[in-house]
N, C-alpha and C positions, 0 to 999 in steps of 0.2 A: 694303458690308461692309468691315471693317478688314483692313489688310495682315497676312499671317502671316510668320513668321520666314523661310520659304523664299524668298518674294518679296523680302524685304528683303535676303536673302543675294545673290539674282540682281541686285537694284539696286545693291548695293555693288560687285559686279564690273563691271556695265555702266557705272556713273557714274564709277568710278576710271579707266576707259580713256579716257573723254571729258574728264573735269574736271581730272585731275592736271596741274599746271603752269599752269592757267588763273588769271586775275586778276579779282577782283570789281570791276566799274565802277560799278554802281548798286545801291541797296537800297531796296525799297519795301515797304509794308505796306498792301495794298488792302483787307484785311479784319482784323478784330480778332485772328483766330487764323491768319493767313497771311502768310508773307514771301516776297518775290520777289527773287531775286538775278540781276542782269544781269551776265554775265562774258564775258570773251574767252578762248577756249581752242581750241587746235589750228587757229588761223587763222580761226575762226568766232565770231560772237556768239550766245551761248545764254542761256536763261532758266531758272533753277533754282527750282521752286516747293517751298516747305516749309510744310506745314499741320500744325497741332497742335490741331485741334478734335476734340471727342469724336465718333467715328464716321467722320471723314474724314481722320484723321492719315496723312500720306503725304510722300514726297519724291521728285521726278522732274522731268525736263526737260519744258517746256511750250511750245507755240506760241500759247496763248490770250492775248488781250488782256484787261487788267483796268483798271477805273477806280480812281484813287487819291483818297483823301480830300483836302480842301482843305489840311489841316494834318496833317503825319505825326505818328503817335502817338510817345509817349516812347521805347518800346522800339525802334521804327524809328530814331529819332534816335541812340540809343546804339549800334546796329549800325553806323550810317553812320560814327560817330566811331571805332569800333574796327576796322571790317572793310573800309572803302572802300580799294581798292588792294591788299587782301590776296591773297596767292598761296596756291592750294590745293595742299597737299603731298600728301594722300592722302584717300581716302574708304573707311572701314572699318566693318564690322559688329562690335559688341561681343558676343563670345561667339557664341551662335546665338540672340540675342534680337532683338526689334523696335526695335533701337537703332542708329542710323547716326551716325557721327561724322566731321566734316569737319576734318581737321588743317590749320591755317592759319598762314602766316608773314606777319607785318605789323610795324608800327613802333609803339612806344609814343609818349607825349607828348614824350620827349626825343630822339626819332629813332633810338632803339636797336632793333635787330631783336629781335622777340619772337615766341613761338608762342602761339597760342590755339586752342581747340576750340569748334566749334559742334556741339552734340549734340542730335540730333532723337530724342526718345523717342516712339515710335508705339504706346503701351501703353494702348489703350482709354481709359478715363475719366482716366487719369493722363497723357495725352499732353501733351508739353511741348517747348519749344525753349530750350536753355540755352547761354549764352555763358560758357566756362570760361577762366580766365587760365592763365598758364604755371605758376603756383604751385598750380594745382588748385582754387583758390577760385572761386566763382560771381560773375561780374561782374554778370550780371542774367539773368532768364529771362522767358519770355512770360507764364507763370502762376506768380505767387508763391504759395507754399503754406505754411501753418502746421500743426502737428499738430492732429488732430481731424477729425471728418467722414470724408470719403473719402481725406484725405491720410495716406499710410503713412510719409511722411518730410517733413522741413522743408526748403523750397526758398526761400532768401532770399539776396540779395546779401551777399558776404563770407563765406558759409559754404563749408566744404569740400565739394566735389561728390562724392556717392557714388552708386553705381548703384542702381536700384530693387531692392527686396527680391526674392529668388528665389521662385518659386512652389513650393509643397509638392507637386510632381509630378515624375515621372520625365522628364528631357529625352530626347525621342524620338530626335533626330538625334545625340545624344552617348552613346547606349547601344548596346551590341553587340547583334548579331542573336541570339545565343544568350540574352542576358538578356531581349530582347523576347519571344522564344518562351516563356521560363519565366514571364514575367509574364502573357502571354495564357493559358497553360495553367492558371494559377490564378485566372482571371477569374470574377466572379460573372455567370453567364449568364442570370440572371433580369432583369438590367438591360439596357435597350436598348443594342445595340452601339455606336452612334455616341456615346451619352451616356457610356458607360464609357470609351471611348477619350479623349474630351475631359477627363473627370475624372482619368484615370490619367496621361496623358503631356502634357507641355508642348511647345510648338512646332507643334502641330496645330490648325488652325482648325476651327470647326464644319462648314464646307463640306467639308474634306478628311476629317473623321471620317465624314461621311455618305457620301462617295464611297468610302472604304475599305469601309464596310459594304455599299454597293451592289455593288462589284466582287467581293466574296466571297459574294454572294447571300444575306447574313444569316446564313451558316452559320459558326459559331465555328471548326470545324477548318481552315477555308481563310483565317482572318483573319491568321494568322502569315505565310503566303506573301505576301499582299497588302501587309502592313506592311514586310516585308523588301524586297520589290521596290521599294516607294516609297523606302525609306531608301537603297538602292543607286543608284537613278536620281538622287537628290539629290546623293549623293557623287560621282557621275560628272559632275555639272553637266548632266545631260540635262533641262533646263528650257525650257519654251517658254510665252510669254505668251498666254493665251486669255481671251476675253470671252464669256460665255454670253448670248445674246439671247432674249428672249421677246416675241413681237409687235413685232419690230424695236427693242425697248427694251433697253438693257443691264441684266442682272439680277445677274450674279456675274462675278468674275474669278479667275483662278487661274494656276498655273504648269504645269498639265497639262490634257489634255482632260477634260471633265466629262460623265459618262454618266448620272447619277442622274436627270436630267429627262427622259430618253428622247426621243421625237419631238416633244415639245411645245416644245422650245427648240433653237436652233442655236448653234453656237459658231464663233468666228473667231479665227484665229491672226495675231499681230502680229509685226513685225520686232524689237521691243524692248519691254522692260517699261515704260520711260518713255512710249513711244507708247500702250501699252495703258492705263495709268493716266490719261494725259491724255485719251484718248477716253472713258474710263468716267466720269471725274469732271467734266469740263468742262461737258457738257450738264446733268448733275444738279445741279451747283453753281449754274449759271446759273439754272435754274428755282427752286431753293430761295432763292437770293438775291433774285431778283425778287419772289418770293412774300412773303419776309420784309419787303423794303422797301415793298412795296405794300400790306401787310396793314392798316396804319393808315388809309390813304387809302381803301382798298376798304371797310373797315368804315364810314367816315364816309358815303361815297356809298351804300352799301347801306342804312344807317340812314335817309338822306334819301329813298331810293327807297321803302322800306317805309312811311314816314310819307306819302309822296304817294299810295301805293296805298290806304292806310287812308282817307285824306281823300277820294279818288275814291269809295270804297265808301260812305261816309256821305253824300256829296253825291248819289249815284245813289239811295239810299234816300229822301232828301228830295225829290228830283226826282220819283220814283214817287208820292209822297204828293201833289205839286202837280198830278199828272195828273187829280185829282178836281175840279179847279177848275171845270170846266163844270158839273158836278152841283151845285155850291155856287151858281153863278150862277143856274141854273134855279130852285133852292129860293128864292133871294132875290126873283126875279121873281114867283114864285107867291104868296109872302107879300105882296108889294106889291100884286099884283092882287087879292088877297082880304083886304086890310087892313080892309075894312069888316066882315068877318065875325069878326074876331078881337076877343076881349075881354081886358082886362088881367088877367093871372094865369093865362091859358090855357096849358096844357102842350103840347098836340097840335093841329095844324091838319090837317084832312082836306079835301082839295080835288081838282079834276080837273086832271091834268097835260096841258095842251093842247099841249105839245111832243112828246107821243107819239101814235101812231095810236090812235084810238078814245078818246083822253082818259081813261086809267084813273085811279082814285082813289088818291092817295098820302098818306102820313102824314108830316108835317114836324114835328120837335121844336122847341119854342119855349122861350125862357127866361121863366119866369113872373114874374120880377122886373123884366123890361123891358116897355115899351109896345110895341104892334105896330110903330110906327115905328122904335123902337130895335132890335127884332129884325131888321127888314128892313135897316136900316143896318149892323148887325153882320155880316150875311151878305154884303153887298156889300163890306164891309171885308176879310172873310176871302177873298173871291174875288179882290180886287185884290192882296192879299198873296201869294196862291198864284200869281197870273199874273206878278207881278214876280219871285217866287222862281224860277219856271220859266225865265224868260228869263235871269235872272242866273246860275242854276245851270248852264244849258246853256253859257254862256260859260266859267264857271269849270272845268267838267269838261273841255271842249275844251282849255283852256290847261294844266290839270294833266295830261292825257293826253300833251300834247306835251312837258311837263317829265318825265314818266315814261319816255317813249320816249328822251329825251335822256340821262337818268341810266342807263338800260340800255345805251346806246351807249358811255357813259363806262366802266361796268363791263366791257364788252368790250375797251375800249382798255386797261384795267388788266391784264386777263388776258394781253394780247399785249405789254405793255411789256417792254423788254429791258435798260434801264439806268436809273440814277438820273436822267439827263437826260431820258428819256422821262416819268418820274414828275413831274419839275419842269415839263415842258411841260403835262402833264395838269392839274397843280395850277394853273398860270397860266390855263389854259382855263376851269377851274371859277370862279376868281375873276373873270375877265372876263365870264362868263356870269351873274354875280351869284349863283351857288350857294354859294360859300364866301366868307367875309369876308377881306379882305386883312389880314394880320398888321401890327399897328401897328409892330412892331420893324422896324428898318432891315434889309433883306435885300439880299444881293448880286444884281444882275441877271445872269441867265444868258442868253446869246445863244441864240435858238431854233435848233433843229437843221434840217438840211436833210432833205428826204424821202428815204426809202430808195431807192437806186439799183440797177437791175438792167440787164443787157444780154441780149437774147434771142439765140438761136442764129443769127438772121438779121442781127444787128448793130444792132437797133433799142434805143434807151434807153427803159426802163420805169421810171416814178416811182410810189412808193407812199407815201400819207400816213400819218404815225405817229399823229395825233390828229385830232380834229374841227377844231380851229383850223388845223392844217396842211392838212387836206382842203380847207378854204375857200381857203387860200393857194395851194394847188397848183392847184385848179380855176379860180379867178377871177383869178389874177395870174401864175403861173408858166407854166401851159399856154398854148399858142397856140390860136387859134380852130380851126385845121385839124388839131389833134392829135385822137387818139381817146381817149375817156373810157370807163371801165368801172366797174361797181359791182354787188355782189350784189343779187339781186331780193328785195325786201321783208324783208331782214335786215340788221343793222348790220354795217359793214365799212368798210375803207379806200377812198378814191378812188384810182383806178389810171389813169395817163396813159401812153399809148404816144406818144413823140416822133417824129412822122413828117412834120410840116409839110406836110400835104396829100398825101403820097405814098401809094400803095396799100399797106396793111399785108398781108404774107403770112399765110396761114392758120396757119402754125406760130407765128408771134409772137403772133397773136390769141389762140390757145389757150393759149400760155404765160402771157400777160397775164391771161387769164381764171382760170387756175389760181392765180396770184398773188392775184387779187382774192378767190378762195374761201379761200386760205390765210390771208390777213390779214382774216378776217371772223368773225362769230359762228358761221358754219357749218363752221368748220375740221374738226370731227370728224363732220360730217353726211353724208359720202359726196358723191355727185353733187348739185350745187345749180345753180340757175339764175343767170346773170350777164347783166346788161343792158349793151349797148354803143351808144355814139352818138358823134357829133362833139361837141367841146367847145362849139362855138357853139350847140348845142341844149340846154346845161345853164345854168340860171338859179338865182340865189340870191334867194328872196323877201325883201322888205323886212321887217326885224324877226325873221327866222328865227333859231333857235338855231344855234350853231356845228355845221357838218357837214351841215345840211339844205339840200337843193337840189331843184329839179324839173327834169325833162327830157322831151323829146319826140323823135319820129322815131328811135326806138331799135329794136334787134333783140335777141333774147335767145338765148343759147347755153348749153350744159350743160358745167360743169367740175368738177373735183375737186381739193381741196387736195393739194399734193405738196411736203413738206418738203425732200426731197432736191433737187428741182428748183429750189426757192427758194434753197437754199444754194448751188448750182452757178451759177445766174445772178447771184447776188449777188456771188460771188467774181470772175466775168467782168467 
């Protein structure tokens, strides 16, 4: 959900206390619509994230780590030129709108002290980030706009910066309590209450409009009191950051407790609005970014998988037809045995089938244009063809099923990949396996990543493979023969190694490693699943097997369930 004006107001107060007097050390642009400022303030290093995308526009301090592109975009280079080393003088909200301005003191090309403004407009589809000079002209902006389409104003370098046009609605937090009561008394009660509030007042988000309607029970006579109470609490700065969780997933955030969802959701209060926004957006953006980056590769692999599935279905149909080969052989032998009874041009041969009990009479169709010898030879030829097809198709179907199983394992990897490096590793794996063609263009070689590392509560190191190739590397090269190996039973997943070097592994560590094996597998959402465990010396890589495929013996099976919170905690350790 987008920020509302009240949260921006709270952010301005919170950030001004932390950032004023700080200096910008680094500027990065990890995504097309995101800027990350690393600065030193109040004796600490901090990271300020500014996003200007539709639906995720925001500004807050963050602790998340981001991957940067190989070459910084032009807007990032421009900000580095103008703002590296700049001092933050103030953080202010413009009016009571979703606009936050950083007043900066820096130096121009001649070394003269000058002031600049970095304006973050978090206004829905018109969200933008604008660098404004001391003369009020736009130096540049993240999204340049010309009149037309959704653009309500022109935003180009060199133009005088003007604020977005005001909405044709009554500003809720700049209107007196008496005026709010008068407007509500004249409301059209045939319109749903939350929709009327949203269309009448500016500064209220759809969530808060629904909450006001909920708190007054949908009764119009009580709406004025609910609105005035909200307005007074904001004036007194009685604001607290809340996230509403549904099934342990963040659904909404607000500056007040949300009651409209009842017992179906739970809310959590945070120490600060930056912490709240960082918590809400970090996981959501990570999933969206991963899905966006992996979409093209996933589509390619899924297309190949569907093609292999179709090929297997056609081959199985053909194999089923070849199962009739013995009946063809019997007909050929019966024709040969009765060749003296067949006359040229005969269409049907009636003879005893001595291959069955009591030798019943059978009717065999003949080609009248062929001689008896030619009919017999044609049937033997058909039999040999079906016999060869059966043997060949059995091999092809087995190979294609292995390929299908491998492609399904790659799709599982793509669902679990966390970064561009993970995608690059999977792409390299597909090329080495012969599934994808190597790009003829010269590409920069990327050093393979190390396996994911965790530490159990008992102090044992646990390694988890990121891809099929890394699974092979982990099991056959990195792990010692005396380490413990785990893998989900009969479903795709990562190889998991407990580094114990022959020592006895405590039950708690084994249980936590099994939970990691379940979490990094295709059965992540399947509840309790079976996990096999054995010593690494009992795991073998068959010759010519596809990446990630192993065989193992002398194993035991335990039940485990994926636990995301446990994985995060052990990974931090």
